[in-house]
C-alpha positions in Angstrom: -10.1 16.4 184.8 -11.4 15.3 188.1 -11.6 11.6 188.6 -14.6 10.0 190.6 -14.1 7.0 192.7 -16.2 4.0 191.7 -18.6 2.4 194.3 -17.3 -0.8 195.9 -17.9 -3.9 193.9 -19.5 -6.3 196.3 -18.0 -9.2 194.3 -14.5 -7.7 194.4 -11.4 -9.3 195.9 -11.7 -6.9 198.9 -15.2 -8.2 200.2 -13.7 -11.9 199.4 -10.7 -11.0 201.6 -12.9 -9.8 204.4 -15.0 -12.8 204.4 -12.0 -15.0 204.4 -10.3 -13.3 207.3 -13.8 -13.4 209.2 -14.1 -17.2 208.5 -10.4 -17.6 209.5 -11.1 -16.2 212.9 -14.2 -18.2 213.2 -12.2 -21.4 212.2 -9.4 -20.7 214.8 -12.1 -20.2 217.3 -13.7 -23.5 216.6 -10.2 -25.0 217.2 -10.8 -24.5 220.8 -14.6 -24.6 221.0 -17.8 -26.5 219.9 -20.1 -23.7 220.2 -19.9 -19.9 219.7 -22.1 -16.9 221.0 -22.2 -13.5 220.6 -24.7 -11.5 222.9 -25.8 -8.2 223.7 -25.1 -6.5 227.0 -28.5 -8.0 228.5 -27.2 -11.7 227.4 -29.6 -11.6 224.5 -28.0 -14.2 221.8 -27.3 -12.0 218.5 -25.1 -14.6 216.8 -24.7 -18.4 217.3 -22.5 -21.0 215.6 -21.2 -24.5 216.0 -22.4 -27.8 217.5 -25.9 -26.7 218.7 -27.8 -29.3 217.2 -25.6 -32.2 218.3 -25.5 -31.0 221.7 -29.1 -29.2 222.3 -31.0 -30.4 219.5 -31.6 -26.8 218.5 -30.2 -25.0 215.4 -27.8 -22.1 215.8 -30.5 -19.6 214.0 -33.3 -21.0 216.5 -31.2 -19.9 219.4 -30.7 -16.5 218.2 -32.9 -13.9 220.2 -32.9 -16.2 223.4 -31.2 -15.2 226.8 -27.9 -17.1 227.2 -29.1 -17.7 230.7 -32.2 -19.3 229.5 -30.3 -21.9 227.5 -28.5 -22.9 230.6 -29.8 -25.4 233.3 -31.5 -23.6 236.1 -29.2 -24.9 238.6 -26.0 -23.3 236.8 -27.8 -20.0 236.1 -26.9 -18.2 239.7 -23.2 -19.1 239.3 -22.8 -18.1 235.6 -24.8 -14.9 236.0 -22.6 -13.7 238.9 -19.2 -14.7 236.9 -20.6 -12.8 233.9 -21.3 -9.7 236.0 -17.7 -9.7 236.7 -16.6 -9.5 232.9 -17.0 -5.9 232.5 -14.2 -5.2 235.0 -11.9 -8.2 234.2 -13.0 -8.5 230.5 -12.5 -12.3 230.6 -14.5 -15.0 231.8 -12.0 -17.9 232.8 -13.2 -21.4 232.1 -16.3 -22.6 234.1 -18.2 -25.8 234.1 -21.8 -25.6 232.5 -24.6 -27.6 231.4 -27.0 -26.3 228.5 -30.7 -27.5 228.3 -31.6 -29.9 225.6 -34.6 -31.9 224.7 -33.0 -35.1 226.2 -32.0 -33.4 229.5 -29.0 -31.5 230.5 -25.9 -31.7 228.3 -22.7 -33.2 229.3 -20.4 -30.8 231.0 -19.1 -28.0 228.9 -16.4 -25.4 229.7 -17.7 -21.8 229.1 -15.3 -19.0 228.4 -16.1 -15.3 227.7 -14.5 -12.2 226.6 -15.4 -8.4 226.4 -13.6 -6.4 223.7 -13.1 -2.8 224.7 -13.7 -1.7 221.1 -17.0 -3.3 220.6 -18.8 -2.5 224.1 -22.2 -3.5 222.9 -21.3 -7.1 222.5 -20.2 -10.0 224.6 -18.4 -13.2 223.2 -18.7 -16.7 224.6 -17.2 -20.1 223.6 -18.1 -23.5 224.8 -16.5 -26.9 224.3 -16.7 -30.4 225.7 -14.7 -30.9 228.8 -14.8 -31.3 232.6 -14.0 -28.7 235.4 -10.6 -27.0 234.6 -9.4 -27.6 238.0 -9.3 -30.8 240.1 -10.0 -31.3 243.8 -6.4 -32.4 244.4 -4.7 -29.6 242.6 -7.0 -27.0 244.5 -5.8 -28.7 247.7 -2.2 -28.6 246.8 -2.6 -24.8 246.5 -4.4 -24.3 249.7 -7.8 -23.9 248.3 -11.2 -25.0 249.6 -12.4 -28.2 247.3 -16.0 -26.9 247.6 -15.5 -23.4 246.5 -12.1 -23.0 244.8 -11.4 -20.1 247.4 -8.2 -20.0 249.4 -8.3 -21.6 252.7 -7.3 -19.5 255.7 -3.5 -19.9 256.1 -3.1 -19.3 251.9 -5.6 -16.2 251.9 -3.6 -14.7 254.6 -0.5 -15.1 253.0 -1.9 -13.7 249.7 -3.8 -11.0 251.3 -1.0 -9.8 253.4 1.3 -9.5 250.1 -1.4 -7.8 248.2 -2.0 -5.3 251.1 1.7 -4.6 251.1 2.1 -4.1 247.5 -0.9 -2.1 247.2 0.4 0.3 249.9 3.7 0.7 248.1 1.7 1.3 244.9 -0.4 3.9 246.3 -3.4 1.6 245.6 -6.5 2.0 248.4 -7.7 -1.4 249.3 -9.7 -2.8 252.0 -10.4 -6.1 253.7 -13.9 -7.3 254.3 -15.0 -10.2 256.2 -18.5 -11.7 255.4 -20.3 -13.9 257.9 -23.3 -16.2 256.7 -25.0 -16.6 260.2 -26.2 -20.4 260.8 -25.3 -21.2 257.2 -24.9 -25.0 258.3 -28.7 -25.0 259.2 -29.5 -23.7 255.6 -27.1 -26.1 254.0 -28.5 -29.1 255.7 -32.0 -28.2 254.1 -30.3 -28.8 250.4 -29.7 -31.6 248.3 -26.0 -32.2 247.5 -26.2 -30.8 243.8 -28.2 -27.7 245.2 -25.4 -27.3 248.0 -22.6 -27.5 245.7 -24.2 -24.8 243.3 -24.8 -22.5 246.2 -21.3 -22.7 247.5 -20.0 -21.9 243.9 -22.3 -19.0 243.3 -21.2 -17.4 246.8 -17.6 -17.8 245.7 -18.5 -16.1 242.3 -20.2 -13.2 244.2 -16.9 -12.6 246.1 -14.6 -13.1 243.4 -16.4 -10.6 241.0 -15.9 -8.0 243.6 -12.3 -8.8 244.9 -9.4 -6.8 243.5 -7.1 -8.2 240.8 -4.9 -10.9 242.3 -7.7 -13.2 243.5 -7.6 -12.6 247.2 -10.8 -14.3 248.3 -10.8 -17.0 251.1 -13.2 -19.4 252.9 -12.2 -19.6 256.4 -14.9 -22.3 257.5 -18.6 -22.9 256.7 -19.8 -19.3 258.0 -16.9 -17.0 257.3 -15.4 -15.7 254.1 -13.0 -12.8 253.3 -11.8 -10.6 250.3 -9.5 -7.8 249.4 -11.1 -5.3 247.3 -10.9 -1.7 246.0 -12.6 0.8 248.3 -15.0 1.8 245.6 -17.1 -1.5 245.5 -20.5 -1.6 247.1 -20.4 -4.0 250.1 -24.0 -3.5 250.8 -24.7 -4.6 247.2 -22.5 -7.5 247.6 -24.1 -8.5 251.1 -27.5 -8.2 249.3 -26.6 -10.4 246.4 -25.5 -13.0 248.5 -28.5 -13.0 250.8 -30.5 -13.2 247.6 -28.9 -16.2 246.3 -29.3 -17.9 249.9 -32.9 -17.1 250.0 -33.6 -18.6 246.5 -31.8 -21.7 247.2 -33.6 -22.2 250.5 -36.4 -24.8 249.9 -38.0 -23.1 253.0 -37.7 -19.4 251.6 -36.3 -18.5 254.9 -32.8 -17.5 254.0 -30.1 -16.4 256.6 -28.5 -13.3 257.8 -25.7 -12.1 255.9 -23.2 -9.4 257.6 -20.2 -7.8 256.6 -17.6 -5.5 257.9 -14.6 -3.7 256.1 -11.3 -2.3 257.5 -9.0 0.0 255.8 -5.5 -1.3 255.2 -2.6 1.0 256.3 0.0 -1.6 256.9 3.2 0.7 256.4 6.3 0.0 258.5 5.2 -3.5 259.4 7.4 -6.2 258.8 6.2 -8.8 256.3 6.1 -12.0 258.8 4.5 -9.7 261.5 1.9 -8.7 259.1 0.9 -12.1 258.1 0.7 -13.3 261.7 -1.3 -10.0 262.7 -3.6 -10.5 259.7 -4.2 -14.4 260.5 -4.9 -13.4 264.2 -7.6 -10.9 263.3 -9.1 -13.5 261.0 -9.3 -16.1 263.7 -10.6 -13.5 266.3 -13.5 -12.7 263.8 -14.3 -16.2 263.1 -14.4 -17.3 266.8 -16.7 -14.5 267.9 -20.1 -16.0 268.3 -22.0 -12.8 267.9 -22.0 -11.6 264.1 -22.4 -8.1 265.0 -19.7 -8.0 267.6 -17.7 -9.9 265.0 -18.2 -7.2 262.4 -17.7 -4.3 265.0 -14.7 -5.9 266.0 -13.0 -5.7 262.5 -14.6 -2.5 261.6 -11.7 -0.6 263.5 -9.0 0.5 261.3 -6.9 -2.5 260.3 -3.8 -0.3 260.8 -4.5 0.0 264.5 -5.3 -3.7 264.8 -2.4 -4.9 262.9 0.2 -2.5 264.6 -1.3 -3.2 268.0 -0.8 -6.9 267.3 2.6 -6.3 265.9 3.7 -4.3 269.1 2.2 -7.0 271.4 4.2 -9.8 269.3 7.3 -7.7 269.7 6.8 -7.4 273.3 5.9 -11.0 273.6 9.3 -12.0 271.9 11.3 -9.6 274.3 9.7 -11.5 277.3 10.6 -14.9 276.0 14.1 -14.0 274.7 15.1 -12.3 278.1 13.1 -15.2 280.1 11.4 -12.2 281.9 8.5 -14.2 282.9 7.7 -15.9 286.4 6.8 -19.5 287.1 4.4 -20.5 289.8 4.1 -23.9 291.1 1.0 -26.0 292.2 1.0 -29.4 293.9 -0.4 -32.6 292.5 -1.3 -34.7 295.4 -2.1 -38.6 295.7 -5.8 -38.9 296.9 -5.2 -41.9 299.1 -2.1 -40.7 300.9 -2.4 -37.1 300.8 1.2 -36.9 299.8 2.4 -34.4 297.1 3.3 -36.3 294.0 4.9 -33.4 291.9 4.1 -29.9 290.8 2.9 -28.2 287.7 4.7 -25.3 286.5 2.4 -22.4 285.5 3.5 -19.4 283.4 3.0 -15.8 285.1 3.7 -12.7 283.3 3.3 -9.3 284.9 0.6 -9.2 287.6 1.6 -11.9 290.2 1.5 -15.5 290.5 -2.3 -15.6 291.0 -3.0 -14.1 287.6 -4.0 -16.6 284.8 -2.0 -16.4 281.7 -4.5 -17.8 279.5 -5.0 -14.8 277.2 -1.4 -14.3 276.5 -0.9 -17.9 276.0 -3.6 -18.1 273.5 -2.4 -14.9 271.9 0.9 -16.7 271.5 -0.6 -19.8 270.0 -2.8 -17.8 267.4 0.3 -15.8 266.4 2.6 -18.7 266.1 4.9 -17.5 269.1 4.0 -20.3 271.4 6.9 -22.6 270.3 9.4 -20.0 271.5 7.8 -19.6 274.7 7.4 -23.2 275.4 11.1 -23.8 274.6 12.1 -20.8 276.9 9.8 -22.3 279.7 11.5 -25.8 279.3 15.0 -24.3 279.4 14.0 -22.2 282.8 12.6 -25.5 284.4 15.6 -27.5 283.5 17.9 -24.7 285.2 15.6 -24.8 288.1 15.6 -28.5 288.6 19.5 -28.3 288.1 19.9 -25.6 290.9 17.5 -27.3 293.5 19.4 -30.7 292.8 22.7 -29.2 293.9 21.0 -28.2 297.2 19.9 -31.6 297.7 16.2 -31.0 297.1 14.8 -33.3 294.2 11.4 -32.1 292.7 9.3 -33.2 290.0 7.9 -30.8 287.9 5.3 -31.0 285.1 5.6 -28.6 282.1 2.8 -27.6 279.7 3.6 -28.1 276.1 1.1 -26.5 273.6 -0.7 -28.8 270.9 0.6 -26.3 268.4 4.0 -26.7 269.4 3.7 -30.5 269.1 2.8 -29.8 265.4 6.0 -28.0 264.7 8.8 -30.1 263.2 11.5 -27.6 264.1 10.6 -26.9 267.5 10.2 -30.7 268.4 13.7 -31.2 267.1 15.2 -28.3 269.0 13.3 -29.6 272.3 14.7 -32.9 272.1 18.3 -31.6 271.8 17.7 -29.5 274.8 16.5 -32.6 276.8 19.3 -34.6 275.5 21.6 -32.2 277.1 19.9 -32.6 280.4 19.3 -36.2 280.3 20.1 -36.7 284.2 16.8 -34.6 284.7 14.5 -36.8 282.7 12.8 -38.4 285.5 12.1 -35.2 287.1 10.4 -33.5 284.1 7.0 -34.4 283.2 5.4 -33.2 280.0 1.9 -32.2 279.6 0.4 -31.8 276.2 -2.5 -29.4 276.4 -5.4 -29.2 274.2 -5.6 -25.4 274.1 -4.7 -25.5 270.5 -5.6 -28.6 268.5 -2.6 -31.4 267.6 -3.2 -31.7 263.8 -0.8 -34.3 262.9 -1.5 -37.0 265.5 1.0 -39.8 264.1 4.0 -37.3 264.2 2.8 -36.0 267.9 2.8 -39.8 269.0 6.3 -40.6 267.6 7.5 -37.4 269.7 5.6 -38.7 272.6 7.2 -42.1 272.4 10.6 -40.9 272.2 10.0 -38.9 275.4 8.8 -41.8 277.2 11.5 -44.0 275.9 14.2 -41.5 277.2 12.5 -41.6 280.7 9.9 -38.7 280.7 6.4 -39.2 282.0 3.8 -37.9 279.4 0.4 -36.3 280.3 -2.5 -35.4 278.2 -3.9 -32.3 279.7 -7.6 -30.9 279.7 -9.0 -34.2 278.8 -12.7 -33.8 277.9 -12.4 -30.1 277.4 -12.7 -30.4 273.5 -14.2 -32.5 271.0 -11.2 -34.4 270.2 -10.4 -35.9 273.6 -11.2 -39.7 272.9 -9.5 -39.2 269.4 -6.5 -38.1 271.2 -6.6 -41.2 273.5 -7.0 -43.4 270.9 -3.8 -42.2 268.8 -1.6 -41.1 271.6 -0.1 -43.4 274.1 0.5 -41.4 277.3 1.2 -42.2 280.9 -1.3 -39.8 282.6 -4.6 -38.0 281.6 -5.6 -35.1 283.5 -9.5 -34.6 283.4 -10.9 -31.0 282.9 -12.3 -29.5 285.8 -15.7 -29.1 284.4 -16.3 -32.8 285.1 -14.9 -32.6 288.5 -17.2 -29.7 289.6 -20.3 -31.3 288.1 -19.6 -34.8 289.5 -20.9 -33.5 293.1 -24.5 -32.8 292.0 -25.0 -34.3 288.7 -25.3 -38.1 288.5 -24.8 -38.1 284.9 -21.4 -36.4 285.2 -20.5 -38.7 288.1 -21.0 -41.6 285.9 -19.0 -40.0 283.2 -16.1 -39.3 285.3 -16.1 -42.9 286.4 -16.3 -44.0 282.8 -13.3 -42.0 282.0 -11.3 -43.5 285.2 -12.2 -47.0 284.0 -11.3 -46.4 280.5 -7.7 -45.0 281.7 -7.6 -48.0 284.1 -7.9 -50.4 281.2 -5.4 -48.6 279.4 -2.9 -48.5 282.2 -3.1 -44.8 282.3 -2.9 -42.9 285.5 -5.6 -40.0 286.2 -5.4 -36.5 287.6 -8.3 -34.6 288.7 -8.4 -30.9 288.0 -9.9 -28.0 290.0 -10.3 -29.8 293.4 -11.6 -27.0 295.3 -13.3 -28.6 298.4 -12.8 -31.6 300.7 -16.4 -32.9 299.7 -15.0 -34.1 296.2 -12.3 -36.3 297.8 -14.5 -39.1 298.2 -16.0 -39.1 294.7 -12.6 -39.0 293.3 -11.7 -42.0 295.3 -14.9 -43.8 294.6 -14.1 -43.1 290.8 -10.6 -44.4 291.0 -8.9 -41.3 290.4 -5.3 -41.4 292.0 -4.3 -37.7 291.9 -5.8 -34.3 292.4 -5.0 -30.7 291.8 -6.7 -27.7 293.0 -7.0 -25.0 295.6 -7.9 -27.6 298.3 -4.4 -28.8 298.1 -2.8 -25.6 297.4 -2.8 -22.3 295.2 0.1 -21.6 292.8 3.0 -20.2 294.7 6.3 -18.8 293.3 8.0 -20.9 296.0 7.9 -24.6 295.2 9.2 -25.3 298.8 6.3 -23.5 300.4 3.9 -26.6 300.2 3.1 -28.9 302.9 1.4 -32.1 302.3 -2.4 -32.0 302.8 -3.9 -35.3 304.1 -7.6 -35.6 302.9 -10.6 -37.1 304.7 -10.5 -40.7 303.3 -13.3 -42.4 305.0 -13.8 -46.0 303.5 -12.8 -45.1 299.9 -10.0 -47.0 298.5 -8.6 -47.0 294.9 -10.3 -49.2 292.3 -9.3 -52.8 292.4 -6.8 -53.6 289.5 -5.8 -49.9 289.2 -2.1 -50.8 288.3 -0.5 -48.2 286.0 1.9 -49.6 283.3 4.7 -47.3 284.5 5.5 -46.2 288.1 3.5 -43.8 289.9 3.9 -40.2 289.0 5.8 -39.3 292.1 8.1 -42.3 292.3 
């Protein structure tokens, strides 16, 4: 006899168990959420439950059929929309702060999370709970993140991107590095109110994040420049257009701004980890400093393998030069304006190419790749050896050594340098230290402690290139020095520009009040001498007095035409004159 199965009884224990299981999961969800939504792929709400009445004034059943974005305040929609776009690949939306619409205005902040179940591809699941942003500004700063966007700042990004590119290469994963330039973003940002600006920055960050490779390698380098590591199959043009769209929508004048992007491949095999980090950092810095966005993009659109390997080779060559001390030194006299007597000499590094070739490019490269500390130490050691040698012949010179602002910010370097100087304490009055502004001094308090230690031990300290950067007065306020060397642009301009002449005189007067001696750079002709004397500037340096020479003993004093000019009254330094 054949048995026939009975139809399922809707009141059976089986159905009750299903309902209890469903209710259990809903109850568990409400342990961590105040509102639950299920939506279709187009974000149309198909299920709603929870405290919608309390928070929005609308019952759950009345929300069904609406778009999820439509019940979110307009300011939050671009950000949430971009983040939800990324759920299809990440399957999860990490907590993000959002406000819902209600009859009484925006709700308090809610944390929105989302999930996409692979087994249910036609539904997306979201939960909201009362709460603030999951990551505080202080915690972001501690991990090297930009407080405005949550993206990594340059140093942290470079480290993470280098690690990600290296591991991807080993795993056979094909990744690229893309730089994005928002041209003239500061101009657009100035047209926004603070809330709109905050939303726009977060939306840009979301656009980048959803296109980045796993590992969250996305960075904000400054106001205009961003970068991300990503899989090669993403559509960079689409990313650029979406960012441009959000910029246009946010702009109250509907002007928008240009967005350009450039991608490089990432063949980084056989490059030491430390060199890779420095080379990537150098490439990013070059991109950010290029004023022309098209040139900036073209500059990185070469194969990253070529760029990084070339940088790595250049770093290796520079290390060899430093370790073998195989660079030359040229000397240029600094002359007292009134007497025409040589006060001392500045030591200028010269690499291959002769003593009249500027080393600016290579020194800048060393600063940008973190090698400048090694060079500054090698230069100091070479000059100390030279002074010891010339002293033994009965010739006593005073030499000024350049010290990069980047080196002054390195604690380990400062400690090693002070040990070296203590070993040659008999030369302390002959070695003048010039702090250059080619790389910004970041920790002025630490720098000033170092400077005062130098001065206390008998070294004269000079602040070089004064006026060349925006930080000049700030440096003068925080750093107690003996000498200020005024940038050549003011010296050249003072001949034909009354404002520049007045500015030059003001700098000199300020230094006089502070008991600081002054040196004028780029004194190229005799006509400037009377101007310098009138302004009360005590010393000059430039081709009029002598070009750099490899032979320090080759100079003879140049006595300028003084006329009736005399030093400014009361121009008495706190310390002896440089040449004494």
